[in-house]
N, C-alpha and C positions, 0 to 999 in steps of 0.2 A: 337327428342330432349328430354332430361330428364326434368321432371317437378319439381324436388326437388330443390328449389331455396334458398339454404343456402348462407349467405353472407360470403365472404372471409374477414377475419379480419387481418389488419396489424397494428402493434404498431407504433405510431408516433416517429420519431427520429428528431434530429437537422437537419434543412435544409442545403443543400450544393448546390454549383453550378456545381457539378460534372456531366459530360456527359459520359454515358457509351456506348461504341461501341461494347464491347465484354462482354458476361455474361457467367460465368461458372455454369453449371447445376449440381444439385445433381445427383448421379447415378440413383435414382428412377425417377426423372424428365426426365432424358435422355432416359430411357427406354420407357416412355410414348411418348415422341416426336418421337422416332424411330418407335414405333408402328403406330403412326399417319402418319408418312412419308411413311411407307410401304403400308398403306391403301389408301393414297391419291396421292402419288408420287409428292407432293408439296415440295419445298425446305424447309429445316428446319427453315431458317430465316423467311420465310413467315408464317409457322405454329406458331412459337413462337410469332411473332408480332401480328398475328390475335388473339391468345389466350389472350394476354395482352390487346389489344384494346377492344375486345368484353367482357372481364371479368370486366372491370373497374366499370360498374354500380352495380356489385355485391360485391364490396369491401367496407367495413366499417372501418373507421380509429379510433383506440383506442388512444385517446390523453393523457391518463394518463401515466406519466413517472414513471417507477418502479425503477429508479436509481438516 
C-alpha cells in the first residue's frame, strides 16, 4: 500500500436528495478501473464501490463557495 496520504478535496455544493444508481466515469477514470479489473478480476461495480468507501476518510470538504 502506498504511504503518501494526501487528502482528496471536494468543494461543497448545495445538498440534494438525489440518489445515483449510475455514474459516468471520465475516460481517465475508466482506464484506471479497467486496469484494476484486469488485475483483480473483480466486477467494476465492486471496484468502484470499494474505492469510494475506503477513500472517504481521506476526503476533505472545502466549504467555501466560489460562486
